[in-house]
N, C-alpha and C positions, 0 to 999 in steps of 0.2 A: 400572453407571449410566454415564450419557453426562451430562457434563456441559457447556454450552457459554455460555462468557462473554460478555457485552458489557460495556465499560465506556463511561460517561460523565459527564465531569466529574469529581465526587467518590462517583460510585454505579455498582457492580458489579451488573449483573443475569445472575444466573446460572439458566440454564434447566435441571433435571434431568428426566433420563427414564431412570426403572426403580426398582427397591425400593431404598430408603435403607436396608442391613443393613449387618451388620457389615462385609461386603468392600467397599461402596460408601462406607461411612463413611470410609475411610482416604483415597479419592478426594475427598470433599468435604472433608475438614478439609486435605488440602493447599490445595485451592483456597481456603479459608476464610483459611486463613494467608495465603495470597498478596494475597488483600485487605486483610488486617488490618495487613499489613506495609507497603502504600502508603495506610492509614490512609482506606479507601474504604467507603461504608455499604454495606450488602448487602441486596439484595431476589431472595429464591428464588422461583422459577415453579414450583410442585409440581404443576401440571396434569396430569403424566405420571408423579406418584408413586404406586404405591397402595399402597405400603406404607410405614412407618418402625419401626425395629428400637429397642431401647434404646441400642443403639451411636451407630445415628443421633441420637435425641435426645439424648445424651451431647456429641455433635459440636454441636448447635445451641446446648447451653446455652451452652458452651465459650464457642463463637463469640459469642455474645451478650452476655457477661459481659465479652469484650475488646473488642468494638465499641460498647458503651454507653458506654465512655470518652469518645468523639469523635462516633459517629453512630447509625446506627440498623439493624436487623436485622430486616427485614419479609420473610414470607410471603405469595404470592400464589397464587391459582388452588388452594387446596388441595381434594382431593378430601374428599366424606362419609367414606369411612372414615379417613383420615388426620386428619380433624378430629375425628374421635371418639376416635383414640389422644391427640390434643394436647388434648381435654378431660378425658379421663381420667386422664392423667398432670399435668395441672395446667399445663400450656405455655401455653392459651388467656388465663391469668392472668400470662405473664410475657412472650411473644413477641407483637408485634405482626402480626395475622395480618389480611389484607384479603380 
């Protein structure tokens, strides 16, 4: 997975490219922890993410809990397949998805 980070004021935009599986989840977790350390809200652009595994969902949930203390975690441009995964796992009720 490739993660492209752009920061504007108190918001980090992370554009993801590739499957969010167990291997890629460690990269995303590191990028998210860096944002959390700077108290940045995070917007994940998932237009190029065809699949999210349970490991990826864990990273999103952990990041959401930490970011919710001071800001927002938002997912944008999610594919239909990823939306289905989010819906079936209950994440559409937890995460802000645009």
